[in-house]
Structure formats: structure tokens, C-alpha cells
TIGU-51039 format. One record per atom (N, C-alpha, C): residue in one letter; x, y, z. Coordinates in steps of 0.05 Angstrom, whole numbers, padded with zeros to 5 digits, always signed. Layout:
<pakols>
aXYZ ...
</pakols>
This chain:
<pakols>
n-00439-00542-00189 n-00457-00516-00182 n-00481-00517-00190 h-00498-00497-00189 h-00529-00497-00196 h-00534-00506-00223 c-00516-00495-00240 c-00519-00501-00275 c-00504-00525-00282 l-00495-00539-00265 l-00478-00565-00269 l-00458-00562-00291 d-00447-00539-00295 d-00426-00537-00313 d-00402-00530-00301 s-00377-00527-00313 s-00350-00523-00298 s-00337-00507-00316 i-00316-00494-00302 i-00293-00478-00316 i-00267-00481-00308 v-00247-00481-00320 v-00222-00484-00314 v-00207-00459-00312 s-00195-00452-00283 s-00186-00427-00281 s-00156-00426-00289 e-00145-00400-00293 e-00119-00401-00299 e-00098-00411-00279 s-00074-00414-00283 s-00055-00422-00264 s-00040-00406-00257 w-00036-00405-00230 w-00018-00380-00220 w+00001-00389-00196 l+00029-00375-00200 l+00047-00383-00181 l+00051-00365-00161 l+00048-00374-00139 l+00045-00357-00109 l+00074-00357-00099 t+00084-00336-00091 t+00109-00329-00075 t+00101-00318-00048 f+00110-00334-00033 f+00109-00327-00004 f+00137-00312+00007 y+00130-00285+00012 y+00155-00271+00015 y+00156-00256+00039 n+00184-00252+00056 n+00185-00236+00079 n+00211-00221+00079 p+00209-00194+00081 p+00233-00178+00075 p+00259-00188+00090 k+00257-00201+00110 k+00280-00217+00122 k+00296-00229+00104 e+00283-00238+00084 e+00298-00257+00061 e+00320-00243+00053 i+00321-00215+00050 i+00344-00201+00043 i+00361-00196+00070 n+00387-00209+00064 n+00407-00209+00083 n+00417-00180+00097 s+00417-00159+00078 s+00420-00131+00087 s+00401-00115+00101 l+00377-00131+00105 l+00356-00114+00125 l+00366-00109+00153 y+00372-00082+00160 y+00382-00074+00187 y+00361-00064+00204 m+00344-00053+00196 m+00321-00042+00217 m+00295-00049+00199 w+00274-00057+00212 w+00247-00058+00205 w+00223-00053+00227 i+00211-00032+00216 i+00189-00021+00238 i+00166-00017+00225 s+00143-00020+00242 s+00116-00015+00227 s+00095-00011+00252 a+00073-00002+00245 a+00052+00003+00261 a+00038-00021+00274 d+00048-00043+00262 d+00039-00070+00275 d+00050-00076+00299 s+00075-00066+00307 s+00089-00074+00328 s+00099-00054+00346 t+00084-00045+00365 t+00085-00023+00384 t+00077-00029+00408 v+00089-00011+00428 v+00078-00012+00456 v+00066+00012+00458 l+00036+00010+00472 l+00020+00035+00474 l+00012+00036+00500 i+00013+00064+00511 i+00000+00070+00537 i-00022+00093+00532 d-00051+00083+00535 d-00068+00104+00531 d-00065+00112+00495 n-00061+00091+00481 n-00063+00097+00455 n-00039+00114+00442 l-00020+00124+00462 l+00004+00134+00454 l+00031+00117+00449 v+00045+00119+00427 v+00065+00103+00422 v+00088+00106+00438 t+00095+00086+00458 t+00122+00091+00473 t+00145+00078+00460 t+00141+00052+00447 t+00162+00036+00436 t+00152+00026+00408 i+00169+00029+00388 i+00165+00020+00361 i+00185+00000+00357 y+00177-00031+00358 y+00196-00056+00359 y+00208-00058+00329 d+00239-00057+00334 d+00250-00067+00313 d+00249-00097+00307 q+00236-00104+00283 q+00232-00130+00275 q+00253-00153+00267 c+00276-00135+00266 c+00303-00147+00261 c+00317-00160+00289 q+00338-00178+00286 q+00351-00184+00305 q+00370-00160+00317 n+00374-00134+00303 n+00390-00115+00315 n+00374-00102+00337 a+00351-00106+00338 a+00335-00096+00362 a+00341-00066+00365 n+00340-00055+00344 n+00342-00022+00350 n+00312-00011+00351 h+00304-00013+00376 h+00278-00006+00381 h+00273+00029+00385 l+00256+00040+00374 l+00254+00065+00377 l+00237+00073+00405 q+00243+00092+00417 q+00231+00099+00443 q+00222+00129+00443 q+00205+00134+00460 q+00196+00160+00469 q+00182+00160+00496 p+00201+00167+00516 p+00191+00165+00545 p+00168+00185+00554 n+00173+00210+00538 n+00155+00237+00546 n+00130+00236+00535 t+00107+00233+00551 t+00079+00233+00538 t+00076+00250+00522 i+00087+00281+00522 i+00080+00302+00505 i+00089+00295+00478 n+00112+00279+00473 n+00123+00277+00451 n+00115+00252+00433 k+00094+00234+00443 k+00087+00211+00438 k+00069+00208+00413 p+00073+00197+00388 p+00052+00199+00369 p+00030+00180+00376 t+00008+00180+00364 t-00013+00159+00368 t-00017+00138+00346 i-00036+00123+00352 i-00037+00096+00330 i-00067+00103+00319 e-00070+00100+00292 e-00094+00105+00284 e-00103+00081+00259 n-00127+00077+00261 n-00131+00052+00234 n-00135+00072+00209 s-00125+00058+00189 s-00123+00074+00163 s-00145+00060+00145 f-00145+00072+00123 f-00160+00057+00097 f-00139+00041+00083 l-00116+00037+00091 l-00093+00022+00076 l-00098-00006+00083 n-00121-00021+00068 n-00125-00046+00078 n-00133-00052+00110 n-00142-00032+00123 n-00154-00035+00144 n-00130-00038+00167 r-00107-00027+00160 r-00079-00029+00172 r-00077-00006+00193 n-00064-00011+00215 n-00055+00010+00229 n-00033+00032+00216 v-00031+00056+00225 v-00010+00072+00222 v-00007+00087+00243 i+00023+00101+00246 i+00031+00119+00269 i+00027+00145+00260 k+00005+00161+00279 k+00003+00186+00267 k+00018+00207+00285 f+00027+00223+00268 f+00049+00245+00283 f+00034+00275+00279 d+00033+00292+00299 d+00016+00313+00299 d+00027+00338+00287 g+00055+00335+00280 g+00065+00362+00268 g+00076+00380+00288 i+00069+00376+00313 i+00074+00394+00335 i+00103+00389+00348 n+00101+00360+00361 n+00126+00358+00377 n+00128+00323+00377 d+00113+00309+00360 d+00117+00279+00363 d+00143+00269+00353 f+00157+00251+00362 f+00179+00240+00355 f+00193+00215+00369 l+00205+00197+00356 l+00218+00175+00371 l+00246+00174+00362 k+00264+00164+00381 k+00296+00161+00372 k+00307+00138+00380 v+00325+00128+00364 v+00344+00105+00372 v+00374+00110+00362 e+00388+00101+00377 e+00418+00104+00370 e+00425+00075+00369 f+00436+00068+00340 f+00447+00041+00332 f+00465+00030+00347 s+00468+00005+00352 s+00487-00013+00363 s+00510-00009+00345 s+00512-00005+00318 s+00535-00002+00303 s+00526+00012+00279 d+00546+00032+00273 d+00537+00054+00249 d+00533+00033+00221 i+00518+00048+00204 i+00517+00040+00179 i+00527+00058+00165 l+00550+00047+00145 l+00567+00066+00124 l+00546+00079+00103 q+00558+00097+00089 q+00544+00111+00067 q+00521+00096+00051 n+00531+00076+00040 n+00511+00063+00023 n+00491+00046+00039 y+00467+00059+00037 y+00443+00043+00049 y+00419+00055+00034 t+00397+00039+00040 t+00369+00048+00031 t+00350+00048+00050 v+00328+00066+00048 v+00312+00070+00070 v+00285+00067+00049 i+00263+00049+00058 i+00241+00047+00042 i+00219+00052+00065 s+00201+00071+00058 s+00178+00076+00080 s+00151+00078+00062 v+00131+00075+00076 v+00099+00085+00070 v+00090+00103+00090 h+00084+00126+00077 h+00074+00150+00094 h+00055+00166+00072 d+00044+00188+00089 d+00030+00208+00073 d+00044+00235+00083 i+00029+00258+00073 i+00040+00283+00086 i+00014+00300+00086 l+00010+00311+00110 l-00018+00327+00115 l-00017+00363+00111 s+00009+00367+00116 s+00012+00400+00114 s+00041+00410+00101 t+00038+00434+00094 t+00064+00446+00084 t+00081+00454+00105 g+00105+00462+00096 g+00123+00474+00117 g+00148+00453+00112 l+00167+00459+00132 l+00194+00442+00133 l+00184+00421+00153 r+00184+00395+00142 r+00171+00372+00155 r+00190+00346+00151 y+00203+00339+00173 y+00223+00316+00169 y+00210+00294+00179 v+00208+00273+00155 v+00196+00249+00162 v+00212+00228+00179 y+00239+00233+00171 y+00260+00219+00190 y+00286+00232+00185 d+00304+00226+00204 d+00333+00240+00205 d+00350+00219+00217 g+00376+00227+00218 g+00396+00211+00231 g+00392+00216+00260 f+00411+00206+00275 f+00413+00208+00305 f+00434+00232+00316 q+00452+00237+00300 q+00469+00259+00308 q+00477+00280+00285 g+00460+00275+00259 g+00469+00296+00239 g+00449+00285+00217 f+00449+00304+00195 f+00431+00305+00177 f+00432+00283+00156 r+00415+00262+00160 r+00409+00241+00138 r+00379+00236+00137 s+00367+00255+00122 s+00341+00265+00123 s+00322+00253+00100 s+00298+00246+00105 s+00277+00245+00085 s+00258+00272+00096 r+00252+00294+00078 r+00238+00317+00092 r+00217+00325+00067 f+00199+00345+00073 f+00187+00360+00057 f+00189+00386+00062 n+00195+00403+00042 n+00203+00428+00041 n+00184+00445+00026 g+00164+00455+00038 g+00139+00468+00022 g+00127+00442+00005 n+00128+00449-00022 n+00120+00430-00045 n+00137+00413-00059 k+00157+00404-00037 k+00180+00393-00052 k+00183+00369-00031 h+00195+00344-00041 h+00204+00324-00026 h+00232+00320-00031 e+00246+00319-00009 e+00276+00321-00006 e+00288+00303+00008 i+00312+00292+00002 i+00336+00284+00023 i+00357+00302+00027 r+00362+00303+00051 r+00388+00322+00059 r+00411+00304+00074 f+00433+00313+00066 f+00454+00307+00084 f+00471+00332+00094 d+00493+00330+00105 d+00506+00353+00115 d+00512+00368+00094 g+00497+00394+00093 g+00503+00413+00077 g+00493+00406+00050 v+00480+00389+00042 v+00468+00384+00016 v+00440+00377+00015 a+00424+00383-00003 a+00398+00375+00000 a+00391+00378-00032 f+00372+00359-00038 f+00357+00358-00067 f+00335+00344-00064 g+00310+00348-00084 g+00291+00331-00084 g+00276+00338-00109 y+00252+00331-00109 y+00229+00332-00129 y+00205+00344-00121 n+00188+00360-00144 n+00165+00372-00135 n+00145+00353-00126 k+00126+00358-00107 k+00106+00342-00096 k+00085+00359-00084 v+00060+00356-00090 v+00036+00375-00077 v+00034+00363-00054 v+00029+00378-00033 v+00028+00379-00006 v-00002+00390+00003 p-00017+00376+00016 p-00020+00354+00024 p-00021+00330+00001 n-00016+00305+00010 n-00013+00285-00008 n-00018+00259+00007 s-00029+00237-00005 s-00038+00213+00005 s-00016+00198+00008 y-00017+00172+00015 y+00005+00149+00018 y+00020+00144-00005 f+00043+00141-00003 f+00060+00133-00022 f+00084+00117-00012 i+00097+00100-00030 i+00124+00085-00025 i+00147+00099-00029 s+00159+00109-00009 s+00184+00128-00012 s+00208+00111-00008 t+00225+00112-00032 t+00252+00095-00026 t+00276+00117-00034 n+00290+00118-00014 n+00315+00134-00015 n+00342+00119-00013 i+00357+00120-00032 i+00386+00108-00032 i+00404+00127-00024 f+00419+00130-00001 f+00438+00142+00006 f+00469+00127+00000 s+00478+00137-00023 s+00501+00125-00031 s+00519+00150-00040 t+00550+00138-00045 t+00565+00156-00053 t+00575+00140-00085 p+00578+00159-00105 p+00577+00189-00107 p+00549+00200-00109 n+00530+00179-00118 n+00503+00193-00120 n+00479+00180-00101 a+00468+00198-00094 a+00439+00188-00081 a+00411+00186-00097 v+00396+00170-00092 v+00373+00166-00114 v+00349+00166-00096 m+00326+00185-00108 m+00297+00182-00093 m+00282+00170-00114 y+00263+00150-00104 y+00243+00135-00114 y+00216+00142-00105 e+00193+00146-00121 e+00165+00141-00109 e+00152+00122-00124 n+00140+00103-00109 n+00126+00080-00121 n+00141+00066-00140 n+00169+00064-00133 n+00185+00044-00149 n+00193+00058-00176 t+00190+00085-00178 t+00200+00098-00202 t+00221+00122-00194 e+00242+00117-00206 e+00260+00141-00200 e+00250+00168-00206 k+00253+00188-00188 k+00247+00211-00189 k+00267+00231-00195 i+00294+00226-00179 i+00314+00247-00179 i+00337+00236-00168 s+00363+00242-00181 s+00391+00230-00167 s+00404+00258-00166 g+00428+00254-00145 g+00443+00275-00139 g+00469+00269-00127 s+00489+00286-00125 s+00513+00279-00109 s+00510+00278-00081 s+00523+00258-00069 s+00520+00252-00039 s+00548+00256-00027 p+00554+00271-00006 p+00575+00270+00008 p+00578+00239+00027 v+00600+00235+00036 v+00610+00210+00051 v+00596+00217+00079 g+00584+00196+00089 g+00577+00196+00118 g+00567+00170+00124 t+00559+00170+00152 t+00547+00141+00164 t+00523+00153+00178 l+00506+00129+00184 l+00480+00132+00198 l+00482+00117+00227 s+00486+00136+00248 s+00487+00124+00277 s+00460+00119+00288 g+00444+00124+00278 g+00413+00126+00292 g+00392+00134+00278 l+00373+00133+00287 l+00342+00146+00271 l+00331+00162+00288 t+00321+00184+00278 t+00297+00201+00292 t+00274+00199+00272 l+00252+00190+00282 l+00228+00186+00265 l+00209+00208+00275 g+00201+00225+00257 g+00179+00246+00259 g+00191+00270+00267 g+00218+00278+00263 g+00229+00302+00265 g+00256+00300+00256 y+00273+00325+00257 y+00301+00327+00252 y+00319+00320+00278 y+00343+00311+00272 y+00357+00301+00295 y+00361+00319+00324 q+00358+00345+00322 q+00356+00361+00342 q+00328+00362+00356 t+00312+00353+00346 t+00285+00354+00358 t+00272+00374+00369 v+00274+00404+00354 v+00266+00425+00366 v+00243+00440+00352 s+00241+00430+00323 s+00223+00440+00307 s+00222+00423+00282 n+00205+00434+00264 n+00205+00419+00236 n+00191+00392+00240 f+00171+00386+00256 f+00165+00359+00264 f+00146+00350+00236 f+00146+00325+00230 f+00131+00314+00214 f+00101+00315+00222 h+00083+00317+00202 h+00053+00318+00204 h+00042+00303+00184 g+00038+00280+00195 g+00026+00256+00178 g+00030+00230+00191 s+00021+00208+00174 s+00023+00182+00186 s+00045+00164+00170 i+00052+00147+00184 i+00076+00126+00175 i+00064+00100+00181 a+00065+00081+00160 a+00055+00054+00163 a+00081+00035+00167 e+00100+00038+00153 e+00123+00025+00157 e+00144+00037+00144 l+00175+00024+00153 l+00200+00034+00148 l+00216+00015+00147 m+00237+00008+00130 m+00255-00008+00129 m+00280+00002+00121 i+00303-00003+00133 i+00329+00007+00128 i+00348-00020+00119 f+00359-00016+00098 f+00379-00037+00088 f+00407-00028+00087 d+00426-00039+00099 d+00452-00032+00099 d+00470-00033+00075 t+00458-00031+00051 t+00470-00033+00027 t+00448-00016+00007 v+00460-00018-00020 v+00440-00007-00041 v+00427-00032-00051 l+00400-00033-00050 l+00386-00053-00063 l+00386-00058-00091 s+00393-00081-00104 s+00391-00090-00128 s+00358-00083-00137 p+00357-00081-00164 p+00332-00075-00177 p+00314-00098-00167 t+00319-00123-00168 t+00304-00149-00159 t+00298-00147-00131 e+00313-00139-00116 e+00304-00135-00088 e+00290-00114-00082 m+00291-00087-00094 m+00277-00068-00091 m+00242-00074-00103 d+00242-00089-00121 d+00217-00100-00136 d+00203-00117-00117 l+00218-00134-00101 l+00207-00153-00082 l+00198-00138-00059 v+00214-00117-00049 v+00201-00097-00023 v+00177-00083-00030 h+00175-00071-00058 h+00152-00055-00066 h+00128-00074-00071 q+00129-00093-00079 q+00110-00115-00083 q+00102-00124-00056 y+00116-00129-00037 y+00106-00136-00008 y+00090-00111+00004 l+00101-00089+00000 l+00087-00067+00012 l+00059-00063-00003 r+00065-00060-00031 r+00039-00061-00045 r+00013-00079-00036 y+00021-00106-00035 y-00001-00125-00029 y-00009-00121-00002 k+00009-00112+00017 k-00002-00113+00044 k-00020-00086+00053 y-00015-00066+00038 y-00028-00040+00046 y-00050-00035+00024 a-00045-00045-00003 a-00065-00038-00024 a-00066-00063-00043 p-00080-00084-00032 p-00083-00109-00049 p-00097-00106-00072 p-00089-00122-00099 p-00100-00119-00123 p-00131-00126-00121 v-00145-00120-00140 v-00176-00119-00138 v-00183-00151-00141 n-00206-00157-00124 n-00212-00185-00123 n-00244-00182-00127 l-00255-00193-00148 l-00283-00192-00155 l-00298-00218-00139 w-00283-00236-00130 w-00289-00258-00118 w-00303-00278-00137 y-00330-00289-00127 y-00338-00311-00140 y-00354-00301-00162 d-00361-00320-00184 d-00379-00314-00202 d-00409-00312-00193 i-00427-00299-00206 i-00455-00294-00193 i-00468-00310-00211 t-00486-00328-00197 t-00506-00341-00206 t-00534-00334-00200 i-00553-00329-00217 i-00581-00316-00207 i-00598-00340-00210 p-00610-00349-00187 p-00626-00381-00190 p-00649-00372-00204 y-00660-00352-00201 y-00693-00347-00208 y-00694-00316-00213 g-00708-00311-00236 g-00715-00283-00240 g-00695-00265-00260 f-00703-00246-00270 f-00682-00233-00290 f-00678-00205-00283 a-00676-00197-00254 a-00674-00172-00245 a-00647-00161-00252 d-00641-00136-00247 d-00613-00122-00250 d-00593-00133-00233 t-00570-00142-00233 t-00553-00145-00217 t-00527-00130-00214 t-00521-00120-00190 t-00498-00101-00185 t-00476-00113-00173 i-00450-00111-00186 i-00423-00119-00177 i-00417-00097-00161 t-00411-00105-00134 t-00398-00088-00117 t-00374-00092-00100 t-00360-00117-00109 t-00336-00123-00099 t-00314-00112-00105 a-00314-00092-00126 a-00289-00082-00134 a-00280-00054-00115 e-00300-00048-00103 e-00296-00020-00088 e-00281-00022-00062 k-00261-00010-00064 k-00240-00010-00040 k-00230+00019-00036 p-00226+00028-00013 p-00216+00055-00007 p-00191+00066-00020 w-00173+00041-00025 w-00144+00046-00034 w-00141+00051-00064 f-00165+00046-00079 f-00166+00047-00107 f-00173+00073-00114 t-00160+00083-00134 t-00168+00112-00141 t-00182+00118-00169 s-00184+00095-00185 s-00196+00095-00211 s-00208+00067-00215 y-00227+00066-00230 y-00239+00042-00237 y-00247+00044-00272 q-00239+00021-00282 q-00249+00018-00310 q-00259-00008-00322 w-00286-00012-00323 w-00301-00034-00329 w-00299-00043-00359 s-00301-00069-00368 s-00295-00075-00391 s-00321-00069-00409 t-00343-00062-00396 t-00365-00053-00412 t-00368-00027-00424 g-00344-00012-00425 g-00344+00017-00435 g-00328+00037-00425 e-00318+00056-00439 e-00302+00077-00426 e-00316+00089-00408 n-00343+00096-00408 n-00356+00111-00388 n-00365+00100-00365 d-00355+00072-00361 d-00364+00056-00337 d-00344+00055-00318 t-00337+00078-00305 t-00316+00082-00288 t-00325+00088-00257 l-00346+00080-00252 l-00357+00074-00223 l-00346+00053-00207 p-00344+00049-00180 p-00330+00029-00167 p-00350+00003-00170 t-00376+00008-00180 t-00399-00013-00177 t-00406-00015-00212 l-00418-00039-00214 l-00432-00041-00239 l-00456-00059-00241 t-00476-00044-00254 t-00498-00059-00255 t-00502-00071-00282 v-00510-00096-00284 v-00514-00110-00308 v-00541-00123-00310 t-00549-00128-00333 t-00575-00137-00343 t-00575-00164-00360 e-00550-00170-00368 e-00547-00193-00386 e-00529-00212-00375 p-00530-00239-00380 p-00507-00256-00373 p-00482-00249-00387 g-00459-00257-00380 g-00433-00254-00390 g-00411-00251-00372 t-00386-00246-00378 t-00363-00241-00368 t-00357-00212-00365 y-00353-00202-00340 y-00348-00175-00334 y-00319-00170-00322 a-00303-00151-00330 a-00279-00146-00319 a-00273-00121-00309 v-00259-00115-00290 v-00252-00084-00283 v-00220-00084-00284 t-00209-00060-00287 t-00183-00049-00282 t-00179-00026-00265 v-00165-00033-00243 v-00167-00010-00223 v-00139-00004-00221 t-00136+00024-00210 t-00111+00034-00203 t-00111+00044-00174 d-00089+00033-00160 d-00088+00038-00130 d-00073+00063-00124 i-00070+00070-00096 i-00056+00094-00088 i-00028+00097-00094 f-00015+00070-00102 f+00013+00073-00106 f+00016+00073-00135 g-00005+00075-00153 g-00003+00075-00182 g-00002+00051-00193 f-00009+00030-00177 f-00001+00003-00193 f-00033-00006-00205 e-00033-00018-00225 e-00058-00028-00238 e-00062-00057-00232 s-00086-00065-00234 s-00094-00096-00227 s-00121-00099-00241 t-00125-00124-00249 t-00148-00131-00265 t-00162-00158-00257 d-00189-00160-00252 d-00201-00182-00243 d-00226-00182-00262 s-00238-00211-00264 s-00265-00212-00279 s-00285-00237-00268 l-00306-00234-00271 l-00323-00258-00261 l-00346-00256-00282 r-00361-00285-00279 r-00381-00285-00298 r-00411-00279-00281 v-00428-00269-00296 v-00459-00269-00284 v-00472-00289-00301 v-00488-00307-00290 v-00503-00327-00299 v-00532-00322-00294 y-00549-00315-00315 y-00579-00319-00309 y-00590-00347-00317 p-00613-00349-00307 p-00627-00377-00313 p-00637-00375-00343 e-00630-00400-00354 e-00638-00411-00380 e-00660-00436-00381 f-00678-00430-00394 f-00702-00455-00387 f-00702-00470-00417 t-00711-00492-00413 t-00715-00509-00440 t-00748-00509-00447 i-00746-00500-00469 i-00775-00500-00478 i-00781-00527-00487 p-00809-00534-00480 p-00818-00564-00490 p-00817-00567-00523 a-00808-00580-00534 a-00811-00585-00565 a-00837-00589-00573 n-00857-00598-00562 n-00886-00599-00571 n-00895-00578-00553 t-00910-00558-00569 t-00920-00536-00555 t-00952-00534-00564 t-00961-00559-00574 t-00987-00558-00584 t-00999-00577-00565 l-01020-00565-00551 l-01036-00578-00531 l-01066-00579-00540 c-01080-00600-00535 c-01108-00604-00545 c-01126-00606-00519 l-01146-00602-00517 l-01167-00601-00493 l-01162-00630-00483 g-01156-00629-00453 g-01152-00656-00437 g-01122-00661-00435 d-01103-00651-00455 d-01073-00661-00456 d-01061-00646-00431 t-01039-00661-00425 t-01026-00649-00399 t-00994-00645-00410 l-00981-00624-00395 l-00956-00624-00403 l-00938-00617-00377 c-00913-00631-00377 c-00898-00632-00350 c-00868-00614-00362 w-00867-00590-00353 w-00846-00571-00359 w-00831-00564-00338 n-00807-00574-00340 n-00785-00571-00316 n-00772-00542-00317 l-00779-00527-00297 l-00770-00499-00296 l-00745-00496-00282 d-00732-00515-00275 d-00705-00511-00264 d-00687-00502-00283 a-00674-00479-00273 a-00648-00470-00292 a-00631-00487-00299 k-00619-00483-00325 k-00600-00504-00333 k-00575-00493-00319 
</pakols>
């Protein structure tokens, strides 16, 4: 490099993960795999071998595709009026299953994110409450509406069902025995009212209760896909001059807070520095996870000649290249 110095970075272990590595993955849909007609979603492909593709033949009931601030990923936008898609599974799932999804919520009311095909197996918003519902049973936890994207995990099992938000358990409750014969996305299974108003990025169904290790893997996959950790990129070397330098590479729309290593009051997305050194930032993303990165800022350093006394007629060769 320009300063002819070197630095040894930390060692990192990289894991390449695909949700299909979990054998119990029964259905996997996302906004990345859709069929569009005039930007209206006609089909959402199941990325599993079960081929449980969600369909909507009626133009008036089709949601749209929209680019989001989630790492520039697409999401499926439901208007809250009449948008939904349905699929009947080729084989039923027994009571013990896990549903993990990434979505937001835009307005209050009774709003079904998803439901079963012929009966209540629901994730819904009921006023300022996020609930799951079975036949005759519903329970949930308080959540302000509207609200931004989060990772919702619902475990439908007997005798107890559990709701998680961003991999943190929120509530559990008794669950009646039942099966899942299909999926209604964006409304409840009778699809006559209570439609979802918001956007869904991704949804997975596993035909078992996931282990804590499996849940961690899926949550990390979704987090890194939609809200990657902070990356300040390369060190900054100033080849000439001593002007202020602004670090701008931390700023991303999916981060909700910033804390720079220079002091508790430095909480803006960018940081202006005037001295060489190592600068770090810790950020919190929309899913509540923290990440940290650092870089070095290097200003020129000049070698002053040892002999600074000059007489009339003397010459001095001073190399002003920065060290």
C-alpha cells in the first residue's frame, strides 16, 4: 500500500447455509420467486420439491411486487382490501409444525397474515396485538401497529404453541390438535374480509418443531439476507493534506441506531474525523441484532531532515512523500 506497511486481519469461519439443509422444510416462498403479469403476482413458487405453489387467477385479488429497503430486496405487497393467494397441499401437515416469516404491518384492524386452507391456522394482527389462532383458540402479545419488518416464528404444536419475534420468545399457550391442509396468504381461509395490509418478504413452513440450533440457523439466514451486518469496507488512506475525513460507509436504511467508538454522543450514521486512528461503530438493525466493524484512517506523516541548518548557497533535498 501507499504507506508500505501491513496489518494482519482477524480470522473468520464462513458458513454457507441453505434452508433446504433442514430436512423438515415443507414449503419455502419468497418475493424472489414469483410470476408477474403487469407487476401483479399471479404465482408464488414453492422452492421445495413439494411444489406447493400459491396461485391467484383473479386480477382484482392479486398483490403487487415492490422493492424495499431490506437490502434492496423485493417484497410482496398486500393492499388490505382484497389481495390474497391460496394453495391446497398435496398432503396434510400434522399439528407439530413451524412457520417462519418476514413481514411488516401497516394498519390496525383484524388482519390475517396467513391462515390454513379450510380452517383457522392463523397468524394475525388484532388491533395492537399479534396473535396466532386455531379453531376456537387465539392468544398473542401486544405489538404497536403500524410496525416495521420483523422475523415472526410461530410453532404450532400440542400441547403448547409458541410465538417468537426476532428469535426471542414472546408468549406460549395451549394448542388444540389439528392439521394444516394448505395455506391462505394475505387473508383468512374464507377470504371474504380481514385481509392483510403490509408486505411479506419470505415465508417457510417446517413439518416439525425446529430445534434451537435449527431456529438459529434460519434466523441468521434471514437476518443476513435482509439486514446484513455493518461493513465499513477498506481503511482510508489520505495521500496528501490534512482535511477532515467523513466515514459514510456505515449508513444503511435497515439500521435503526449507531454508536461510534469516539463517544456516546456520536450516534449519527456518519462520522467526521480529524486525526489518524482506528474508528469503530456498533449498529442495531431492524430485527434487533447488533454488529460492529472498524477501519483505520491514515494521514500523511513526513520525515523532517536531521540537519535543518542551511547556510547561504547550501541545498537541501527533502522527500515529501508520505510514509
